[in-house]
N, C-alpha and C positions, 0 to 999 in steps of 0.2 A: 727720622733718620733711616728706617728700613721700610717705609711708606706703608707700613701696616694701618688698618683702618682703627679708628679711636675705638669702636665700640669692640668689647671684648666677646668675641665669636667663638668658636669651638675651635676654629684654626689656631688664633692668635693664644688662647689659652695652653693649648696643645703644643705649641711651641715654647712657651714660658716653662711648661712642664719640663719638656727636653732639655732647655738650657740651663734650668735651675740645677736637675738631677745629675747634671755632667759636672755641678761644683759642690754642691752641698748634698745631705742625705736626703733620699727620696722621701722617708717619714716626715721630715719636716716641710718638704714642697707641699704636701697635702694640707698640712695645718697653715701655711701661707694661702695658698689657694683659696681656703674656706674664709681666711680674714679678708682677702681682697675681694672677694665675692660679698662679702658683708657689708663693705665700705662702698661699693660701686651699686650696690642693690637701689638706692634712690635714683640714681642717675640712668642706669640700665638696668630695666626690670625685668630684663630675660637674662642677665648674667648667670642666674643660678641655673635655669635650665641648661644653658650652655655649659654651666661646669659639671653637670650630669649627664652631657651626652657622650655617646660611646667612644667617640674620637678620644675625647679627654681622658675618659674612665680607663681605655685602653694603654693609651700612651704612659699614663702613671703606672700601671700595672706593669706595662712591658719595663720601664725604668726601675721598679722596684727589684724585678728580676735580674737586670742587666747591673746597676750600680747597688743595689742593696747589699748590707752588711749584718752579721750577726748581731743580735742585742748581746750586751755584756751585762750581765748580772753580777751583783755582788754576792758573795757566801753569805748563809744566815748565821747569826750567832746562835750557839747551843746554850741549853740551861746551863751547863759547867761553868760557862763565861760568868753568867748571871750569878750564880752561887758563889763562885772564885771573887768576884768584885767585892759581894756581901760579907763572906768569910774572912777577908783580908782586912776589912775595916778595924782599927786600933779602937778601943774602948774611950780613946780623947781622939778620935778622927776629925781632921779639920773640915770646915764647912764645905770647901770646894771638894773633897773627897766625899762627904755625905751627897753633895749635889749629884755629881757625876753618878755615884752608885742609884740614887732616885731617879734620874733621868734614864738610865740605861734599864732600871728595872721597869719603870712605867711604860717607857717605849717598846719593851719586850712584849708585856703583858697586855697593853692596850693596843697593839699594832700600829703604833706611831710612828711616823719618819722623823728624822734630827729636824728637819726645818719646822715640823709643828712645835718644838721645843725650844728653839733657838733662833737667833737672827742671823741672817746672812752676812758673809764678811764683806760685801759691798753695801757701803753705807746708802748709797743711792736708791736701793731697792727694799730698804727695811720698812715696815709698818708695823708700828706698836699696837695697831688695832686689832691685830693677829695674834697677840700674845695673852696667854693665859692669865688669870688674876688669882691674886692670892685668897680674896674673898670668895671665890667660888668654891673653894676646896669643902667637901663634905664627908664626914665619916660615918661608915656604917658598921655594922657588926661584924661582916666577914671582909672588910677592906675599906675603900676611899675613892673618892671621885671629885671630877671637877668640869670645869667648862672649858671647852676647846671654841674659840670664837671663831667667825666666818671664814671661809677660803673663796678663791675666785668662782668655784662651781657652786656656792652657795649663793642662789639667787635673792633668796628672802631675808638673809642676814640671820638665820635662826641659831647657827653653830651648833655644835654637838655635846651631848652629856656623856661625859667619859666616867665609867665606873670601873674599877679594878678591884677583883674579889680573889679570896684565896683558891689555890687550885692544887688540890691533893695536899701534899705536905710541903708546899711552898707558898709562904706567907709573905706579899710583898709591902705589908702595912707596916710593920717596924722600921724598917730602913727609911721609908717616906715620913713617917711620924718624925724620925730622928732629924731628919732634913728640916723638916716645918719647925720645929722648937729652936733648930739653930737660926734657920732663917728668920724667925720672929726677934730672935735676940740682937742679931746685927741689921737687920734692914726694916724695922718696925714700921717706917713710913713709905717704903716702896711698895707700889701696888701689885707686882708682878708676882706671879707664883716662883719663877725659876730666876734666881737670882744668885752672883756670885759672892764671894768674899768682899769684892770690891763693890758691891751694892749695883752690880750691872747685869743686865741680861745675858747671858753665855751666847757667844757667837760659835759659828760651825768650826773654826778653829779651834776655839777652847775645848770644844768636846772632843774633837778629832785627836788632839795631842793626848790627851788622857787615854782614849781607844786604843792609840797606837802602844802604848805602855802595856796594857792588857793584851793586845792582840797586834803583834807588828806588821802580820801578813797584809798588804794592801788590798787583798780582796776582800776586805770587811770594810764596811763604812756605815754611814749613818741610816742608810735603808736595811743594812744587816739586822736591825731591831726588829722591823716589821715583817721582815723575812722568817727570822729566827722564831719568833711570837707565832706565826702562822704555821711553820712546821711543827712547832711542839704542840699547837692545838690539833693539828691533823695525826699526829702519834697520839695523844689522847682519846682519838675517836670522836673529834668534834665534826658536825655535819658540815660539810663544805660550803653551803649557802651562809651558814654563821660565819665563818671565817673570812667569806668575801665581803 
């Protein structure tokens, strides 16, 4: 149509960068460009070198300056949010209330994102292989742990060992233990760790509805657990490399 050469030269890649940045966020264009080069590498061996050329790099840099937008970050949850959730639990709390409190506490203490404990609302992109299993739960004298299955950056499918221990006067184990007891009563045959009263893995919407009751401000979301936990660790004097 535009009589461009089929081979992805620095010129054509630069044109692609400028065109796409005018329509979508430049940060996404950089990722798209990496994926394109990965797919074209078997057919055009020089595409990676062209991707790293000065022309393409400066085109992308210029578009970042012209079309770039500030990164919008969610506010971190505070310790008071976690304590309020736990202290408001009645003696005969429902299973879903225990589940929410356990997820909120675990995400805060282990620096987990909501997506690592729940399913996406979009059924088409759900993957049960990424869901933690009840059988991996381990109890320690000072806390508990479980296995977090692989993710897209885990090339060798090793997963991660999550261990949550008491921190100062705050002990997250009791609320998690209460949830596990309730979970074993209503879903003994369900292999997954996080399960609602309907014997289903909670979705993002399920969690967010309950988070909105705790904190109506929309500046708080699933990422707020990790951000809040990291902030709390920094306040406690934890070394930065351990928080990362």
